[in-house]
N, C-alpha and C positions, 0 to 999 in steps of 0.2 A: 504494500500500500504506500503510495507516494503522498507526502504531506500536501502536495498541490491538488490532490483529488478531493480534499476536504473543503467545505465552505469556509470563507474567511473567518467566520466566528470561531470555528474549531481549529484553524491553523495557528492561532495564538498560543504561545507557551502557557502551560497551566500555572495559575497562581491560586493561593488559598482564598484570597479576596474575591477573585473572579469565579472560582469554583468549577471551571471547565477549561478545556484546551488540549494541547498535546504534551506528552511527557515521555522521556526515555526511562528505561529501567536499568537498575544496576545488576546486570546478569551477563555473563560471558556469551559472546556470539550475537548479542542484540544491540551492539553499540550504535548501529546506524538505523535503528528502527524506532519510529514514533508510535506511541500508543495513545488512544483517544480516551479522554475523560469527558463524557457528554454532560450537558446541563440537565437539570430535572426535566421530566416530560412537560410539554407546554399545556396551558389551560385554554388556549384558543388557537385556531388555525389561521395561518397567514394567507392561505390559498384555499379556494373552495373545491371540493371534489364534485364529481358528477352528481347533481342533486336528484335526478331520477333514480340513479343507482342507489344512492344513500336512502332515499325514500323507500325503495323496494326492500332494502335490507332491514330498515326499521319496521316496516309493516310485517315482514316475515317473522321477525322476533316477537313482535306484539301478538301475532296470531298463534305462536307456539303455546302448547299447553303449559299451565303452571306446574311446577315440580310436584306439588302436593295433590294435584287434581288430574294427573295423567291416567288414562284408561289402562286396563290390563294389557291390551294390545300395544299401546304406546310404551308401557313399561317393559314388555317383552322385547319390543324392537330396540329400545334403549339399551337393555342388557346385552343384546347381541351386537349392537353397533359400538358399544364400548370396547368389546373384544376386537371388532374390526378396526377401530381407531388405534388400539394398542399395536396391532400388527402393522398398519400403515405407518404410524409415527415411528415405530422402532426400526422398520425396514429402511426408512430414509437415513437412519444413523448407522446402518450396517449390521443391525441385529436381525437376522432372518429367521422368521418362524412362519407358520401358516395358520389360517383360521381354524383348520382342522385340529392342530395341536393345542391351540389355546382353548378350544371348546371341549377337548377330550377330558375325561375324568383325570384329576391330577396324578393319581397313582400310576397311570398308564405311560407317562413320559417323564418320570422323575429324573432320568439321566440326560434329558435334553436341556442344557443350560440356556440356550436361546429362548426356548418356549417358556421356561421358568421366568426368565427376565421379562418377557412380554406379558405373562400373567401378572407379574409384579406391577407393570404399568397400569393394567386394568384395575388391580386392587388399589393402587395409589389414587386413581381417579375416584373410586368409591370413597376412599378415606377423605379426599378433598371435599366431596359432596356432603358427607356427614359434618365436616367442619363448618362449611358455609351454611348448612341448614341450621346449625346451632348458633353461629355467631355472625352470619352475614358477611359483609365486606371486611369486618374486623378480623376475620380469620386469616386474611392475607398478610401473614407475618413471615419474617425470615425463618422462624422455627418451623412453620408449616412447610415451606419450600424445602428445607433441609430434610424433613421427615419424608416428603414425597420422593425426593431424589434418592434417599437411602432405600426406599421400598422398591424402586424399579432399577436401580443401578447396582445394588449389592450382588445380584446374581448375573449381571451382564458379562458374557464370556470375554468381551473385549476390553472391559474397564480395568485399569490397573491402579486407580487412585483409591481414596477413602470415600465410600458412598456417604452422602449427607454432609460432607465437609466443604465449605466454600473455599475458594482460592485464598491462600494465606501466604503472606510474604515469607520467603525462606523455606517453605515446605514444597515437596514434589508437586508438580502441576500448577505452580503459582502463576507462571506466565504462559499464556495461550495465544495462538493466532488462528484465524479462520482462513482456510484455503491456502495454506502454506505448503506447497508441494516441491519447492525448489529453494531458491534463495529466500532468506527470511524477509528481505526487503520487498519481495514481490507478493506477499500475502494479500488476500482480498481485503481483509479488515483486521485491525489490531485492537482487541477489546481493552477495557479498563485495566490499567496496571494493578497488580495485586494490592498495593497499599490503599487503593481507593474503592475496592470492591464493596466493602461493608457499607460505606457511606452512600455510594451510588445505588446499591440495591435498596437501601432504606428510602432513598429519594423516589424510586419507582413504586415501591409498595405503599408509601405514604400517599402518593398520588392516586393509586388504585383504591386505597381504603377510604378515601374521602367521600363520605356518604352525601354531604351537602352538594359537593361537586357533581356526583353521579345523579342525584335527584334533579338538579337544575338541568343537566343534559337530557335526562329522560322527559323533562317537562318542556323541551324545545327551547331552552334558554342557555344552552351550552353545548358541550360535546356529547352526542348520543352514544349509546352502547357500542355500535359498530366502530365508531371513531375511537372510543376509549380502548377497545380491543386491539385495534391496529397500532395506535401510538404506544400503548403499554407493551405490546409484543416487541416492537422495534427497539424500545429502550431496554427492556429486559435482555434481549439478545445482544445489545451493545455492551451491557455490563458483563454478560457471560460469566455469571458468578461461580460456576463450577468448572472443573477441568474438562469434563465431558458430560453429555446428557442435557445440555442447555436447550437444544432444539426440541427435544421431547417435552421438557418442562415448560418451555415457552408456548408450545401448542396446547399443553394441558391448561395453561392459564386462560386460554380462550374459553374452555368449557367451564372453568371455575367462575369466571366473570359472568357468564350466562346463568349459571346456577345461583350465584349470589344475587342476581336480579330476579330470582324465582322463575326463570325460564327453563323449561326442559331443554338441556343443552343439545346443540348440533355438534357434529364431529367433523372438523374441517381438514384433517390430515390427508384424507383421500383426495380432496381438491388440490391441496398444496403439492402432493406427490405427483399429480397429473399435470401440474403447471409450475414445475420447479424453476424454470428459467425466468418466468414472469415474476415469481415470488422473490427470487434472488435479486433481480433488478430493482424491484420495489423496496426491498429491505435495505439494499445498499444506498438508495437515494435518501431514505429516511435517516440512515445512520451517518452518512458522509455529508449530506447537504442539508440535513434537518428539514427536508421537504417531505411532507407526509401525504400529499394528494394521492400518489400512486399506491402506497401501501393501504390507505383507507379504501380506495376503490377495489383493490385486490381482496381485502377482507369482506367487503360488501358483496362482491361476486361470489366469494366462497360461501357466504351465508345463504344467498338466494339459491345457488346451484346445489349445495349440500342438502338444503331443505327439500328440493325437488327429488334428489336422489333418495333421500330417506322415504319420501312419500311413495315412490315406485317400489322400493324394497318392502315397505310395510304392506302395500296392497298385495304383492305377490305372496308374502308370508301369510297374510290373512286368508288368501284363497286356497292355500295348500291343503288344510285339513278336509275341506269339502271335496276336493279332487281325490284325496286318498280314500275317503269314505265310499265314494262312487267306485273307485278302482278295486277296493277290497270287499265291498258289500258285507262289512262287518256287522255282526249282531249288535244292536243297540245295547249299551251298558256292559258289553263284554270288555275284558281287560284290553284287548287290541283296540277297540273303539275308543276307550278312554285314553289310551296312550297317544292318540294322534295329536291332541293339543299339547301334550307334554313334549312331543318330538320337535315342535316348533321352538319351544323354549330351550330344549336340551337336545340338539340334533345328533350328538354323538354320546352314546351311553352303553352301559352294560346291563345285563339282566338284573344284577343286584341293585343298581341304581333305579331301574324302572320299578322293581318290587317296592323299594322304599318310597318312591314318589307316589305310587298309587295305593300303598298300604295293602299289598296283596302278597301271597306266598311266592316263593321262588319258582315253584312249579307253574303257577298261573302266569307269572311274568315270562317264563321261558316259553310257554305255549303261545303267549301273545306275540313274542318276538318271532317265533316260527311263522305265525300267521302273517305278520307284517312283512317278513322276508318273502314269503310266497306271493304276496300281493304287490311286490316291487315297491314297497314304501321305504324299507330299509335294506341295507346290504351289509353283510358281515365283512369286516375288514381284517380281523386278527387271526383267522384260521381256527380250527377246532381246539377245544380245550377250555380250561378255567379262565374266567375273566374275559370272555369273548366281547369284542367291541362291535357295535352296530351303528351305522350312520344313515341318517336321512339325507341322502346325497343331494336332493334338490335344494334343501335349506342351505347346505354347505356351499353349493355352487352359486347360489344367489348372493350369499354373503362374501364369497371369495372372488367374485368377478371383478374385473377392472372398473375403476370408478367411472360412472357414466355410461357403461356398456349395456347392451340390451339384455335384460334378464331372461328373455325367452330363449336366447342362444345358450345361456348358462343352463337353463332347465332342460333343453334338448340334450346337451352333453351329459347331464346327470341321469337322464332317463335311459340313455344308451348304457351307462354304467350299471344302472339297476337291472336292465334287461339282460345284461351279459351273464352268462352262466359260468360257474367254475371259479 
């Protein structure tokens, strides 16, 4: 990163009185590298984003169910999409798992460090939701972020630092660069020097926690939620408070901000993954030029399109049990019939899990699974023996499809798998 790439405001040497600028670090090999100390996030925009796009994003969020009033279908979809979000967000950081692994009973993949890490991401999201349900925006503290980071990074197979510990001067991982694949001087961006991490992170979280500021924005007299999500994300990523895992945590903050506003969260990582170049350009413009129009418009589009994607997914999942009932002609109130709704919520399961969910004997659950397999509703994946694993392949294919792709194509592929014998 060249100093000249920064807006004049940021090119100035850092001073305590000013509170922002560029600074070098006392570390061998970084003598010619400037690191950015950003100002606190702004409370007003100097340039207007596309007003129609902003309106659409605001209307989309306003139409979302409230966290406490979501229907059973909406809660089921949210449960599944949290896992899809965990897969997408982790994949962008090089931790590869699949929706199949994350939805499988935990004991079936205990040796897969990647899938355990992705499960940790999903569990961290749920932990964050509980925190904001209890405390609202006040839950957004450094302690919460450290706890979330620890939950999803401690099992990450690629992480070599201390999960939950922010970058600290003199400790391993204290100095980081973004996009440094050659000379240190050619990195894409140089986040906050370690000596300023704590203060700069506090600046971002104080801004996010300000309830009066948020209330004014939501009343149309300030920065509305999509704008706050965009600006907060750009500044959090500029601080880069941890040696690794900041991208995942930064995307998690979007869902936390929505949950704190009592909105059933949308999951935006699929959109970001599908539009990585546009995201990178928008983020760089916000961080280097303090120009937020592009990142605000990106987040607005992500909100609108992700909501549409969720609606499509929800519709397909809602229709599947009726399709299965017709396909299998199951006797009403039979264990197999009752299992159909459970399979949407838990598309990969064992006979033992099904028996527990329906409160039936192992024999009844085993017979139900046999009937479901005969009707091409599920397919056994694990071979014969104890702990056999059965998958509702259509659910898995719909959830695992590429963001924005046609679910009918995914369903067609799943049905070929179900129809295959052997």
